[in-house]
Every structure is written in C-alpha cells, then in structure tokens.
MDTraj code that builds the backbone (N, CA, C; nanometers):
import mdtraj as md
import numpy as np

residues = "SER GLY ASP SER MET LEU ASP ILE ALA ARG GLU MET LYS GLN ARG GLY ALA ARG ASN ILE TYR CYS ALA VAL THR PHE GLY LEU PHE THR GLU GLY VAL GLU HIS PHE ASP LYS ALA TYR GLU GLU GLY ILE ILE SER LYS VAL PHE ALA THR ASN LEU ILE TYR ARG ARG PRO GLU LEU LEU ALA ALA PRO TRP PHE ALA ASP VAL ASN MET SER LYS PHE VAL ALA LEU LEU ILE ASP ALA ILE ASN HIS ASP SER SER LEU SER ASN LEU ILE LYS PRO THR ASP LYS ILE LYS LYS LEU LEU ALA SER LYS GLY ASP LEU LYS ASP MET SER GLY ASN SER".split()
xyz = np.array([
    [1.8610, -6.8244, 0.9881],
    [1.7456, -6.7705, 0.9171],
    [1.7709, -6.6277, 0.8699],
    [1.8622, -6.5572, 0.9357],
    [1.8921, -6.4197, 0.8975],
    [1.8081, -6.3162, 0.9687],
    [1.7187, -6.3612, 1.0567],
    [1.6308, -6.2662, 1.1258],
    [1.7087, -6.1643, 1.2082],
    [1.8139, -6.2087, 1.2766],
    [1.8906, -6.1139, 1.3583],
    [1.9605, -6.0108, 1.2701],
    [2.0063, -6.0532, 1.1526],
    [2.0692, -5.9597, 1.0597],
    [1.9685, -5.8540, 1.0145],
    [1.8486, -5.8980, 0.9847],
    [1.7456, -5.8042, 0.9410],
    [1.6994, -5.7147, 1.0557],
    [1.6945, -5.7691, 1.1774],
    [1.6597, -5.6864, 1.2939],
    [1.7614, -5.5742, 1.3120],
    [1.8884, -5.6078, 1.2991],
    [1.9939, -5.5069, 1.3129],
    [1.9852, -5.4059, 1.1988],
    [1.9576, -5.4537, 1.0780],
    [1.9444, -5.3634, 0.9632],
    [1.8289, -5.2656, 0.9852],
    [1.7189, -5.3142, 1.0381],
    [1.6046, -5.2253, 1.0659],
    [1.6420, -5.1200, 1.1704],
    [1.7128, -5.1627, 1.2728],
    [1.7566, -5.0691, 1.3765],
    [1.8505, -4.9641, 1.3178],
    [1.9401, -5.0067, 1.2318],
    [2.0324, -4.9121, 1.1684],
    [1.9565, -4.8119, 1.0813],
    [1.8553, -4.8586, 1.0111],
    [1.7725, -4.7687, 0.9294],
    [1.7034, -4.6651, 1.0174],
    [1.6506, -4.7107, 1.1301],
    [1.5830, -4.6188, 1.2223],
    [1.6795, -4.5135, 1.2760],
    [1.8071, -4.5482, 1.2807],
    [1.9083, -4.4549, 1.3308],
    [1.9698, -4.3703, 1.2192],
    [1.9146, -4.3834, 1.0988],
    [1.9560, -4.2948, 0.9905],
    [2.0490, -4.3517, 0.8850],
    [2.0784, -4.4808, 0.8905],
    [2.1650, -4.5394, 0.7874],
    [2.0942, -4.5330, 0.6523],
    [2.1680, -4.4947, 0.5500],
    [2.1087, -4.4855, 0.4163],
    [2.1172, -4.6170, 0.3406],
    [2.2335, -4.6784, 0.3406],
    [2.2542, -4.8050, 0.2701],
    [2.3116, -4.9065, 0.3671],
    [2.2548, -5.0244, 0.3660],
    [2.3023, -5.1296, 0.4551],
    [2.3431, -5.2493, 0.3704],
    [2.4704, -5.2860, 0.3851],
    [2.5265, -5.4001, 0.3140],
    [2.5612, -5.5062, 0.4177],
    [2.5130, -5.6259, 0.3963],
    [2.5367, -5.7366, 0.4883],
    [2.6358, -5.8336, 0.4251],
    [2.7173, -5.8961, 0.5089],
    [2.8136, -5.9946, 0.4600],
    [2.8071, -6.1190, 0.5472],
    [2.8012, -6.2334, 0.4824],
    [2.7986, -6.3609, 0.5533],
    [2.8920, -6.4586, 0.4836],
    [2.9487, -6.5473, 0.5616],
    [3.0361, -6.6485, 0.5031],
    [2.9536, -6.7575, 0.4371],
    [2.8623, -6.8141, 0.5130],
    [2.7787, -6.9224, 0.4621],
    [2.6331, -6.8776, 0.4658],
    [2.5839, -6.8293, 0.3543],
    [2.4456, -6.7823, 0.3464],
    [2.3511, -6.8994, 0.3278],
    [2.3074, -6.9574, 0.4379],
    [2.2223, -7.0763, 0.4304],
    [2.0785, -7.0436, 0.3918],
    [2.0258, -6.9329, 0.4409],
    [1.8881, -6.8924, 0.4130],
    [1.7938, -7.0114, 0.4318],
    [1.8031, -7.0723, 0.5492],
    [1.7301, -7.1954, 0.5786],
    [1.5788, -7.1785, 0.5753],
    [1.5321, -7.0579, 0.5970],
    [1.3873, -7.0349, 0.5949],
    [1.3447, -6.9608, 0.4687],
    [1.4252, -6.9729, 0.3643],
    [1.3916, -6.9094, 0.2374],
    [1.4411, -6.7665, 0.2292],
    [1.4117, -6.7043, 0.1174],
    [1.4606, -6.5688, 0.0919],
    [1.3512, -6.4626, 0.1038],
    [1.2312, -6.5039, 0.1383],
    [1.1182, -6.4111, 0.1404],
    [1.1388, -6.2941, 0.2357],
    [1.1966, -6.3211, 0.3545],
    [1.2215, -6.2128, 0.4512],
    [1.3169, -6.1094, 0.3916],
    [1.4156, -6.1573, 0.3193],
    [1.5140, -6.0676, 0.2590],
    [1.4549, -5.9949, 0.1384],
    [1.3702, -6.0643, 0.0619],
    [1.3007, -5.9981, -0.0490],
    [1.2208, -5.8787, 0.0039],
    [1.1481, -5.9022, 0.1118],
    [1.0648, -5.7969, 0.1707],
    [1.1510, -5.6824, 0.2235],
    [1.2594, -5.7169, 0.2929],
    [1.3484, -5.6135, 0.3471],
    [1.4095, -5.5306, 0.2344],
    [1.4433, -5.5944, 0.1248],
    [1.4985, -5.5228, 0.0095],
    [1.3931, -5.4294, -0.0505],
    [1.2725, -5.4803, -0.0678],
    [1.1635, -5.3991, -0.1239],
    [1.1312, -5.2797, -0.0352],
    [1.1454, -5.2967, 0.0962],
    [1.1183, -5.1884, 0.1911],
    [1.2366, -5.0929, 0.2049],
    [1.3469, -5.1234, 0.1376],
    [1.4647, -5.0376, 0.1459],
    [1.5464, -5.0572, 0.2721],
    [1.5250, -5.1670, 0.3408],
    [1.5986, -5.1942, 0.4648],
    [1.7423, -5.2351, 0.4332],
    [1.7592, -5.3233, 0.3357],
    [1.8935, -5.3668, 0.2967],
    [1.9193, -5.3282, 0.1515],
    [2.0460, -5.3044, 0.1221],
    [2.0855, -5.2752, -0.0156],
    [2.1392, -5.3999, -0.0842],
    [2.2164, -5.4782, -0.0096],
    [2.2807, -5.5949, -0.0692],
    [2.3250, -5.6896, 0.0409],
    [2.3250, -5.8183, 0.0093],
    [2.3816, -5.9203, 0.0973],
    [2.4905, -5.9913, 0.0180],
    [2.6107, -5.9908, 0.0719],
    [2.7240, -6.0585, 0.0101],
    [2.7457, -6.1907, 0.0825],
    [2.7544, -6.2994, 0.0062],
    [2.7777, -6.4314, 0.0652],
    [2.8730, -6.5096, -0.0244],
    [2.9546, -6.5903, 0.0382],
    [3.0538, -6.6672, -0.0375],
    [2.9884, -6.7819, -0.1140],
    [3.0636, -6.8336, -0.2081],
    [3.0186, -6.9495, -0.2855],
    [3.0731, -7.0796, -0.2260],
    [3.0985, -7.0793, -0.0961],
    [3.1568, -7.1966, -0.0307],
    [3.0543, -7.3046, 0.0025],
    [2.9276, -7.2757, -0.0207],
    [2.8215, -7.3748, -0.0032],
    [2.7269, -7.3642, -0.1222],
    [2.6354, -7.4582, -0.1306],
    [2.5342, -7.4546, -0.2362],
    [2.4441, -7.3332, -0.2155],
    [2.4136, -7.2644, -0.3247],
    [2.3203, -7.1516, -0.3224],
    [2.2050, -7.1839, -0.4148],
    [2.0852, -7.1732, -0.3633],
    [1.9660, -7.2041, -0.4425],
    [1.9524, -7.1057, -0.5588],
    [1.8946, -7.1506, -0.6690],
    [1.8770, -7.0612, -0.7848],
    [1.8003, -6.9330, -0.7515],
    [1.6975, -6.9426, -0.6664],
    [1.6208, -6.8215, -0.6325],
    [1.7053, -6.7219, -0.5533],
    [1.8015, -6.7717, -0.4785],
    [1.8924, -6.6828, -0.4066],
    [1.9850, -6.6120, -0.5051],
    [2.0434, -6.6873, -0.5952],
    [2.1353, -6.6289, -0.6934],
    [2.0662, -6.5268, -0.7831],
    [1.9359, -6.5432, -0.8031],
    [1.8604, -6.4525, -0.8896],
    [1.8099, -6.3281, -0.8164],
    [1.8179, -6.3279, -0.6844],
    [1.7650, -6.2151, -0.6068],
    [1.8454, -6.0879, -0.6349],
    [1.7778, -5.9752, -0.6552],
    [1.8491, -5.8507, -0.6869],
    [1.9349, -5.7984, -0.5719],
    [1.9078, -5.8419, -0.4525],
    [1.9811, -5.7966, -0.3345],
    [2.0995, -5.8864, -0.3010],
    [2.1173, -5.9960, -0.3751],
    [2.2210, -6.0937, -0.3421],
    [2.3433, -6.0776, -0.4314],
    [2.4615, -6.0813, -0.3693],
    [2.5875, -6.0787, -0.4435],
    [2.6693, -6.2011, -0.4042],
    [2.7030, -6.2806, -0.5024],
    [2.7802, -6.4026, -0.4817],
    [2.9287, -6.3671, -0.4808],
    [2.9985, -6.4044, -0.3748],
    [3.1410, -6.3742, -0.3617],
    [3.2195, -6.5014, -0.3919],
    [3.2924, -6.4985, -0.5017],
    [3.3666, -6.6159, -0.5464],
    [3.4939, -6.6324, -0.4640],
    [3.5020, -6.7412, -0.3919],
    [3.6174, -6.7695, -0.3060],
    [3.7100, -6.8746, -0.3659],
    [3.6876, -6.9137, -0.4897],
    [3.7648, -7.0218, -0.5515],
    [3.9144, -6.9952, -0.5504],
    [3.9543, -6.8752, -0.5888],
    [4.0972, -6.8435, -0.5933],
    [4.1587, -6.8497, -0.4534],
    [4.0881, -6.7978, -0.3549],
    [4.1384, -6.7985, -0.2176],
    [4.1546, -6.9416, -0.1663],
    [4.0558, -7.0262, -0.1916],
    [4.0637, -7.1656, -0.1479],
    [4.1792, -7.2360, -0.2194],
    [4.1966, -7.2078, -0.3478],
    [4.3080, -7.2672, -0.4223],
    [4.4422, -7.2237, -0.3632],
    [4.4530, -7.0963, -0.3258],
    [4.5769, -7.0477, -0.2641],
    [4.6026, -7.1149, -0.1294],
    [4.4965, -7.1358, -0.0525],
    [4.5112, -7.2063, 0.0753],
    [4.5607, -7.3488, 0.0539],
    [4.4992, -7.4186, -0.0398],
    [4.5395, -7.5567, -0.0680],
    [4.6841, -7.5611, -0.1167],
    [4.7196, -7.4681, -0.2036],
    [4.8564, -7.4631, -0.2553],
    [4.9570, -7.4384, -0.1428],
    [4.9253, -7.3445, -0.0552],
    [5.0158, -7.3147, 0.0562],
    [5.0315, -7.4361, 0.1479],
    [4.9223, -7.5037, 0.1749],
    [4.9285, -7.6231, 0.2599],
    [5.0117, -7.7319, 0.1928],
    [4.9912, -7.7511, 0.0636],
    [5.0669, -7.8533, -0.0096],
    [5.2163, -7.8238, -0.0142],
    [5.2522, -7.6975, -0.0050],
    [5.3934, -7.6594, -0.0093],
    [5.4490, -7.6272, 0.1297],
    [5.3760, -7.6654, 0.2327],
    [5.4171, -7.6379, 0.3710],
    [5.4530, -7.4916, 0.3916],
    [5.3783, -7.4039, 0.3268],
    [5.4015, -7.2598, 0.3390],
    [5.3137, -7.2017, 0.4487],
    [5.3517, -7.0845, 0.4916],
    [5.2734, -7.0145, 0.5921],
    [5.1415, -6.9667, 0.5319],
    [5.0367, -6.9740, 0.6102],
    [4.9062, -6.9245, 0.5671],
    [4.8823, -6.7807, 0.6123],
    [4.9734, -6.7262, 0.6901],
    [4.9496, -6.5950, 0.7507],
    [4.9290, -6.4853, 0.6467],
    [4.9998, -6.4904, 0.5345],
    [4.9804, -6.3872, 0.4323],
    [4.8425, -6.3957, 0.3679],
    [4.7855, -6.5143, 0.3659],
    [4.6519, -6.5304, 0.3092],
    [4.5439, -6.4919, 0.4092],
    [4.5674, -6.5259, 0.5343],
    [4.4675, -6.5008, 0.6375],
    [4.4674, -6.3542, 0.6808],
    [4.5842, -6.2919, 0.6813],
    [4.5964, -6.1522, 0.7225],
    [4.6477, -6.0702, 0.6037],
    [4.5582, -6.0272, 0.5174],
    [4.6002, -5.9604, 0.3941],
    [4.6288, -5.8104, 0.4091],
    [4.6724, -5.7684, 0.5257],
    [4.6948, -5.6261, 0.5517],
    [4.7890, -5.5631, 0.4499],
    [4.8993, -5.6314, 0.4200],
    [4.9958, -5.5754, 0.3248],
    [4.9347, -5.5582, 0.1861],
    [4.8553, -5.6555, 0.1429],
    [4.7903, -5.6450, 0.0118],
    [4.6922, -5.5278, 0.0091],
    [4.6190, -5.5104, 0.1171],
    [4.5221, -5.4003, 0.1240],
    [4.5947, -5.2666, 0.1211],
    [4.7025, -5.2550, 0.1982],
    [4.7801, -5.1305, 0.1989],
    [4.8380, -5.1011, 0.0612],
    [4.8883, -5.2043, -0.0056],
    [4.9450, -5.1858, -0.1393],
    [4.8368, -5.1407, -0.2377],
    [4.7196, -5.2006, -0.2282],
    [4.6087, -5.1620, -0.3153],
    [4.5678, -5.0172, -0.2907],
    [4.5532, -4.9807, -0.1643],
    [4.5150, -4.8432, -0.1318],
    [4.6217, -4.7437, -0.1762],
    [4.7478, -4.7799, -0.1579],
    [4.8568, -4.6914, -0.1993],
    [4.8550, -4.6720, -0.3506],
    [4.8252, -4.7787, -0.4239],
    [4.8218, -4.7672, -0.5700],
    [4.7068, -4.6789, -0.6166],
    [4.6037, -4.6687, -0.5339],
    [4.4884, -4.5840, -0.5660],
    [4.5055, -4.4431, -0.5106],
    [4.6140, -4.4214, -0.4348],
    [4.6364, -4.2907, -0.3749],
    [4.5491, -4.2647, -0.2541],
    [4.4927, -4.3706, -0.1952],
    [4.4016, -4.3550, -0.0822],
    [4.4664, -4.3808, 0.0528],
    [4.5934, -4.4183, 0.0544],
    [4.6587, -4.4517, 0.1801],
    [4.7508, -4.3384, 0.2200],
    [4.7317, -4.2889, 0.3403],
    [4.8169, -4.1821, 0.3916],
    [4.9085, -4.2402, 0.4974],
    [5.0300, -4.1875, 0.5042],
    [5.1208, -4.2357, 0.6078],
    [5.0810, -4.1755, 0.7421],
    [5.1507, -4.2131, 0.8457],
    [5.1148, -4.1718, 0.9810],
    [5.1186, -4.0209, 1.0006],
    [5.1960, -3.9491, 0.9195],
    [5.2050, -3.8038, 0.9351],
    [5.0905, -3.7322, 0.8656],
    [5.0069, -3.8083, 0.7933],
    [4.8945, -3.7475, 0.7244],
    [4.9252, -3.7109, 0.5808],
    [5.0476, -3.7382, 0.5351],
    [5.0840, -3.7106, 0.3963],
    [5.0460, -3.8281, 0.3078],
    [5.0221, -3.8007, 0.1815],
    [4.9887, -3.9084, 0.0880],
    [5.1117, -3.9865, 0.0512],
])
top = md.Topology()
chain = top.add_chain()
for i, resn in enumerate(residues, 1):
    res = top.add_residue(resn, chain, resSeq=i)
    for name in ("N", "CA", "C"):
        top.add_atom(name, md.element.get_by_symbol(name[0]), res)
traj = md.Trajectory(xyz[None], top)
C-alpha cells in the first residue's frame, strides 16, 4: 500500500529533510494513489520512482509525483547474457560503469583525494 514508505517520509520531514525521493521496484499501489497524492500536495514527498516491470495504471502514470523508470534495456541485456551463457555480474554490480560515469563528469576522486 505504501503506507510505511509515507510514514518514513513524514518522519524524515519532521527531522528536517527538504526533498524526499522514494524508489520502488514494483509500484503496485494496491490501495490507489490517493495517499501519495495527498503526501505530494502536503510536500511530504517530491517524487516516487518505480520500474516499468509491472502494469502501471493510467492515473499513476499521470501523477505529478510519479516517475516511470524504463527497465527494458536492462532486461534485454539480462536475457542476452543468459542466452550467451555470459556472466551477469557486470549487469548486477555496475560499480565499474558508475565509476567511469563519475570520472567522465570529473566527480570521482581517487583514494588520495585528487581528481
């Protein structure tokens, strides 16, 4: 239902958090989106990110607080790796890709603190 997520978001707001972004793999929203609409209107949450790995109702996709995370490419890469008997570790643990991305942006510092 998402109630525990919203409870935690409210607690974080009370402790001074300015923006709260939630992430879920399977955003079922079994009890509707009204609780999240209200939390968004009250400034409790800024955004909820959920994958497209399940059906998402039109009212969810239209919500201003909802961000749909497209996992199609990732799933295709998993299927391809399985079909080629390749290791999935590079897909599951993308540390090297993240480091490369940060380095290309100049945001990654080495252990000595140098850029």
